[in-house]
C-alpha positions as CSV (number, residue, x, y, z in Angstrom):
1,M,-34.7,4.5,62.5
2,K,-32.6,3.5,59.4
3,C,-29.9,0.6,60.0
4,P,-26.2,2.2,59.3
5,E,-24.7,0.3,56.2
6,R,-22.8,-2.7,56.5
7,Y,-19.2,-3.7,55.8
8,K,-18.1,-6.4,53.4
9,V,-15.0,-7.6,55.0
10,F,-14.6,-5.4,58.4
11,T,-16.3,-5.7,61.7
12,R,-17.9,-1.9,62.7
13,Y,-15.0,-2.5,65.7
14,E,-12.2,-2.8,63.2
15,A,-13.3,-0.1,60.9
16,E,-13.7,2.2,63.9
17,I,-9.8,1.3,64.9
18,L,-8.7,2.1,61.2
19,K,-10.7,5.6,61.1
20,A,-8.8,6.6,64.2
21,A,-5.6,5.9,62.4
22,I,-5.9,7.2,59.2
23,P,-5.4,11.2,59.7
24,D,-2.3,10.2,62.3
25,V,-0.7,7.8,59.3
26,L,-1.3,10.3,56.2
27,G,-0.3,13.2,58.3
28,K,-1.1,16.7,57.8
29,D,-0.4,18.1,54.3
30,E,-1.1,21.9,53.3
31,G,-2.8,22.0,50.0
32,L,-4.1,18.6,49.8
33,P,-7.8,17.9,50.3
34,P,-8.7,17.1,53.7
35,V,-8.8,13.2,54.7
36,D,-12.1,11.4,54.7
37,A,-11.4,8.5,56.9
38,D,-14.8,7.2,56.4
39,G,-15.0,7.3,52.7
40,I,-11.1,5.7,52.7
41,V,-12.3,2.7,55.2
42,R,-15.3,2.0,53.1
43,W,-13.0,2.3,49.6
44,I,-10.5,-0.2,51.5
45,D,-13.3,-2.7,52.6
46,T,-15.4,-2.7,49.3
47,Q,-13.0,-1.7,46.7
48,Y,-9.5,-3.3,48.1
49,L,-10.1,-6.0,50.5
50,A,-13.4,-7.3,49.4
51,K,-11.4,-8.4,46.4
52,S,-8.4,-9.5,47.8
53,S,-7.4,-13.4,48.6
54,F,-9.0,-14.6,52.0
55,E,-5.2,-14.4,53.2
56,F,-4.5,-10.9,52.4
57,R,-7.7,-9.9,54.2
58,T,-6.6,-11.9,57.4
59,L,-3.4,-10.6,57.5
60,Y,-4.6,-6.4,57.3
61,R,-7.8,-7.4,59.4
62,F,-4.9,-8.8,62.1
63,L,-3.0,-5.5,61.7
64,I,-5.9,-3.4,62.5
65,L,-6.5,-5.8,66.0
66,A,-2.6,-5.6,66.8
67,L,-2.7,-1.8,66.5
68,Q,-5.9,-1.8,69.0
69,F,-4.2,-4.2,71.6
70,F,-0.4,-5.3,71.0
71,F,1.3,-2.6,69.6
72,P,0.7,0.5,71.9
73,F,2.0,-2.0,74.9
74,F,4.7,-3.2,72.4
75,F,6.0,0.3,71.3
76,G,5.7,1.8,75.1
77,S,2.0,3.4,75.3
78,E,1.6,2.7,79.0
79,Y,-1.0,-0.2,78.6
80,K,-3.4,1.9,76.9
81,I,-5.5,0.6,73.8
82,F,-4.9,2.4,70.5
83,L,-8.4,3.9,70.4
84,S,-7.6,5.9,74.1
85,L,-4.2,7.3,72.7
86,S,-3.7,11.4,71.7
87,S,-3.0,12.0,68.3
88,E,0.9,13.2,69.3
89,E,0.8,9.2,70.8
90,K,-0.3,7.6,67.6
91,Q,1.9,9.3,65.9
92,H,4.8,8.0,68.1
93,L,3.5,4.5,68.0
94,F,3.3,5.0,64.0
95,Q,7.2,6.3,64.6
96,K,8.3,3.5,66.4
97,W,6.3,1.0,64.3
98,S,7.9,2.3,61.0
99,E,11.2,2.6,62.5
100,S,11.0,-1.4,64.4
101,K,14.4,-3.1,64.4
102,L,12.3,-6.5,63.2
103,Y,12.1,-6.5,59.6
104,L,8.8,-8.3,59.8
105,L,7.3,-5.4,61.9
106,R,8.6,-2.6,59.8
107,N,7.1,-4.2,56.7
108,S,4.0,-4.8,58.2
109,F,3.5,-0.7,59.0
110,T,4.6,-0.3,55.1
111,L,1.9,-2.7,54.2
112,F,-0.7,-1.0,56.4
113,R,0.2,2.8,55.4
114,L,0.4,1.7,52.2
115,V,-3.5,0.3,51.7
116,I,-4.5,3.7,53.4
117,C,-2.5,5.6,50.8
118,F,-4.1,3.8,48.1
119,G,-7.6,4.8,49.5
120,Y,-6.3,8.3,50.1
121,Y,-4.5,9.3,46.7
122,G,-6.8,7.6,44.6
123,Q,-9.8,9.6,45.2
124,D,-10.1,11.7,42.2
125,E,-9.5,15.2,43.7
126,V,-6.4,14.3,45.7
127,S,-4.9,12.7,42.4
128,K,-5.6,16.0,40.6
129,T,-4.3,18.2,42.8
130,I,-1.1,16.4,42.9
131,G,-1.1,16.5,39.3
132,Y,-2.2,12.9,38.4
133,D,-4.4,13.0,35.5
134,A,-5.7,9.3,35.4
135,E,-7.8,9.8,32.2
136,A,-4.6,11.3,30.3
137,K,-2.7,8.0,31.3
138,L,-5.3,6.3,29.6
139,A,-5.9,7.9,26.6
140,E,-1.9,7.9,26.6
141,A,-1.4,3.9,26.9
142,S,-4.1,3.1,24.5
143,K,-2.0,4.9,21.9
144,R,1.2,2.8,22.6
145,Q,1.3,-0.5,20.8
146,V,3.2,-3.4,22.5
147,I,5.0,-5.9,20.4
148,R,6.1,-9.2,21.9
149,D,8.8,-11.4,20.4
């Protein structure tokens, strides 16, 4: 039996929580490729967090664990943990988190969501679907001359 691949930053439990959050954070959008939660978690783990500072990695992992245990209680989900919530309850939790009157909580949701969006919209097939051509942008940028005074 082959052992599953390990994560560089996440524990398996943190990855499981993040995978459960991704579809409800991104929502459904007709015309875009389907969400590959496992691929996004792998990208966040290996390409984003593994190359980030220790402080940022710690903060992001804290947000994942707070999402699992603290935020459902704080935002009114009747003493359940995140993984046991239905999709509607998760979306309600994310809505409440994003609209929190506390600046720090509201911005922590923005940070949590932004990293997920980097992972999803950075995929080649998604970026091409929305009309972004990275190779064309690179070619255009390489033609520019930068002059500094």
